[in-house]
C-alpha positions as CSV (number, residue, x, y, z in Angstrom):
1,M,188.0,94.5,103.6
2,G,190.8,93.4,101.3
3,K,190.7,91.3,98.2
4,H,189.4,87.8,98.6
5,S,191.6,84.8,97.8
6,A,190.8,82.6,94.8
7,Y,189.6,79.9,97.3
8,E,187.2,82.3,99.0
9,E,185.8,83.5,95.7
10,L,185.3,80.0,94.5
11,A,183.6,79.0,97.7
12,H,181.3,82.0,97.6
13,R,180.4,81.4,94.0
14,Q,179.6,77.7,94.7
15,S,177.6,78.7,97.7
16,Q,175.5,81.1,95.7
17,E,175.0,78.5,92.9
18,W,173.8,76.0,95.5
19,K,171.4,78.5,97.2
20,N,170.0,79.8,93.9
21,P,170.0,76.9,91.4
22,G,168.9,77.5,87.8
23,Q,165.8,76.0,86.4
24,S,166.2,72.4,85.3
25,W,164.6,70.9,82.2
26,F,162.1,69.1,84.5
27,D,161.2,72.4,86.2
28,R,160.5,74.0,82.8
29,A,158.5,71.0,81.7
30,I,156.3,71.1,84.8
31,E,155.8,74.8,84.3
32,V,154.6,74.2,80.7
33,V,152.2,71.4,81.8
34,S,150.9,73.3,84.9
35,W,150.2,76.6,83.1
36,P,146.9,75.5,81.4
37,L,145.8,73.8,84.7
38,D,146.5,77.1,86.6
39,K,144.5,79.1,84.1
40,A,141.6,76.7,84.2
41,G,141.6,76.7,88.0
42,E,141.6,80.5,88.1
43,A,138.7,80.7,85.6
44,L,136.8,78.2,87.7
45,M,137.4,80.0,91.0
46,N,136.5,83.3,89.4
47,T,133.1,82.0,88.2
48,S,130.4,83.8,90.2
49,G,128.7,81.4,92.6
50,L,131.0,78.5,91.8
51,G,134.2,79.9,93.3
52,P,132.7,80.8,96.7
53,A,130.9,77.4,96.8
54,I,134.2,75.6,96.2
55,R,136.0,77.7,98.8
56,T,133.3,77.0,101.3
57,A,133.3,73.2,100.6
58,F,137.1,73.1,100.8
59,S,137.1,75.1,104.1
60,G,134.6,72.6,105.5
61,V,136.7,69.6,104.5
62,V,139.8,71.1,106.1
63,S,137.9,71.9,109.2
64,I,136.6,68.3,109.5
65,I,140.2,67.0,109.0
66,N,141.5,69.4,111.6
67,D,138.8,68.3,114.1
68,G,139.7,64.7,113.5
69,S,143.4,65.2,114.0
70,Q,142.7,67.1,117.3
71,W,140.5,64.3,118.6
72,S,143.1,61.7,117.7
73,V,145.7,63.3,120.0
74,R,146.0,61.8,123.4
75,P,147.5,64.5,125.7
76,Q,148.3,61.9,128.5
77,A,150.3,59.8,126.0
78,L,152.2,62.8,124.7
79,A,153.0,64.0,128.3
80,R,154.2,60.5,129.1
81,D,156.4,60.4,126.0
82,I,157.8,63.8,126.7
83,A,158.6,62.9,130.3
84,H,160.3,59.7,129.1
85,T,162.5,61.5,126.6
86,A,163.1,64.8,128.5
87,P,166.4,65.1,130.5
88,N,165.9,64.1,134.1
89,G,162.3,63.0,133.4
90,D,161.2,66.7,133.4
91,A,157.9,66.8,131.4
92,D,158.1,70.6,131.2
93,A,161.5,70.6,129.6
94,G,161.4,72.0,126.1
95,P,163.5,71.0,123.1
């Protein structure tokens, strides 16, 4: 393809800058603050006995939260809402 116009080159450059922004001062500050916390967390999780216990406990908490969220869903209410908002009242109509 031929040479791009100045407008196309500017639009491409702006698009690339928007999609790949540079690191702001806040990003750098957060990186500096979080580095020691990351290292402490890694050391804690690599401690024999303690790391697996933390993983197991966290997995259990996530499982309980998941069960609670599943129990709180009322399929009949969802089906009624879908039927109400679907075109022609078709409950099987997808988005």
